[in-house]
DRENBAVEX-806654 format. One record per residue (C-alpha): residue number from 1; residue in one letter; x, y, z. Coordinates in steps of 0.25 Angstrom, whole numbers, plus 5000, padded with zeros to 4 digits. Example, Ala and Ser with C-alpha at 12.3 -4.5 7.8 and 13.67 -1.06 7.14 Angstrom:
// residues 2
REC     k   r     px     py     pz
REC     1   A   5049   4982   5031
REC     2   S   5055   4996   5029
***
This chain:
// residues 118
REC     k   r     px     py     pz
REC     1   M   5675   4773   5548
REC     2   I   5680   4760   5553
REC     3   I   5671   4753   5543
REC     4   A   5677   4761   5531
REC     5   I   5691   4758   5535
REC     6   S   5688   4743   5538
REC     7   T   5682   4742   5524
REC     8   A   5693   4750   5517
REC     9   V   5705   4744   5522
REC    10   P   5702   4729   5517
REC    11   L   5697   4735   5504
REC    12   L   5710   4743   5503
REC    13   L   5719   4731   5506
REC    14   A   5712   4722   5497
REC    15   G   5713   4733   5486
REC    16   L   5728   4734   5488
REC    17   L   5730   4719   5488
REC    18   V   5722   4718   5475
REC    19   Q   5731   4729   5469
REC    20   W   5743   4722   5473
REC    21   A   5738   4709   5466
REC    22   A   5735   4717   5454
REC    23   Y   5749   4724   5454
REC    24   R   5756   4710   5456
REC    25   S   5747   4704   5445
REC    26   A   5750   4715   5435
REC    27   R   5765   4713   5437
REC    28   G   5764   4698   5436
REC    29   T   5770   4696   5450
REC    30   L   5757   4690   5457
REC    31   P   5762   4676   5459
REC    32   L   5752   4664   5457
REC    33   N   5748   4662   5472
REC    34   F   5736   4657   5480
REC    35   W   5733   4671   5487
REC    36   I   5730   4682   5476
REC    37   G   5727   4682   5462
REC    38   I   5717   4678   5451
REC    39   R   5715   4663   5451
REC    40   T   5709   4658   5439
REC    41   S   5712   4645   5432
REC    42   A   5719   4653   5421
REC    43   T   5728   4661   5431
REC    44   L   5732   4649   5439
REC    45   R   5736   4641   5427
REC    46   S   5751   4646   5427
REC    47   E   5760   4657   5433
REC    48   D   5759   4664   5419
REC    49   A   5744   4663   5419
REC    50   W   5744   4669   5433
REC    51   R   5753   4681   5430
REC    52   T   5746   4684   5416
REC    53   G   5732   4683   5422
REC    54   H   5735   4692   5434
REC    55   A   5743   4702   5425
REC    56   A   5730   4703   5416
REC    57   A   5721   4705   5428
REC    58   A   5730   4715   5436
REC    59   V   5721   4727   5431
REC    60   P   5708   4721   5435
REC    61   I   5714   4717   5449
REC    62   S   5719   4731   5451
REC    63   V   5706   4737   5448
REC    64   G   5699   4728   5458
REC    65   G   5710   4733   5468
REC    66   V   5708   4747   5465
REC    67   G   5693   4745   5468
REC    68   L   5696   4740   5482
REC    69   I   5705   4751   5485
REC    70   V   5694   4761   5480
REC    71   A   5684   4754   5489
REC    72   A   5693   4755   5501
REC    73   A   5693   4770   5499
REC    74   A   5678   4771   5497
REC    75   A   5676   4763   5510
REC    76   L   5683   4774   5517
REC    77   F   5674   4784   5512
REC    78   L   5661   4777   5513
REC    79   G   5663   4774   5528
REC    80   E   5652   4766   5534
REC    81   Q   5648   4762   5520
REC    82   A   5662   4756   5517
REC    83   I   5656   4743   5514
REC    84   V   5650   4748   5501
REC    85   A   5664   4751   5496
REC    86   A   5669   4737   5500
REC    87   M   5658   4731   5492
REC    88   F   5661   4739   5480
REC    89   G   5676   4736   5482
REC    90   C   5673   4721   5483
REC    91   A   5664   4720   5471
REC    92   W   5675   4728   5463
REC    93   I   5686   4719   5466
REC    94   V   5678   4707   5463
REC    95   V   5674   4712   5450
REC    96   W   5688   4716   5446
REC    97   L   5694   4702   5451
REC    98   I   5684   4695   5442
REC    99   V   5689   4704   5430
REC   100   A   5703   4701   5434
REC   101   S   5701   4686   5435
REC   102   D   5695   4686   5421
REC   103   V   5706   4694   5415
REC   104   A   5717   4685   5423
REC   105   G   5710   4672   5418
REC   106   K   5710   4677   5404
REC   107   A   5724   4681   5404
REC   108   A   5729   4669   5411
REC   109   A   5722   4660   5401
REC   110   T   5731   4665   5390
REC   111   V   5743   4660   5397
REC   112   G   5748   4646   5393
REC   113   E   5747   4635   5404
REC   114   D   5759   4633   5413
REC   115   P   5766   4620   5408
REC   116   A   5770   4616   5422
REC   117   R   5755   4616   5427
REC   118   S   5751   4607   5415
***
């Protein structure tokens, strides 16, 4: 049981963190920072590009977070085989963050460049 719990807790915490980032992204309140967010050349171009890109990517980010939370629940049910849930959860979030990065980059590219950064 300790294997299941020690696998489920980090997956759950990561899923909640990703959900928080998706929520802040959707509301446009995730500030440009060095710790969390999608960093492409397009999203880093300006504050507006950052907000636009993250708002567009909020749904794929959220889907990735939900996958981690589901993987945490599955880890509890799998017991000694919790690593299988962790592997699926990690693969799930990687795929959805790639999708989110693509969506964010395309949306941010539509925003004009910040004149202060030119």
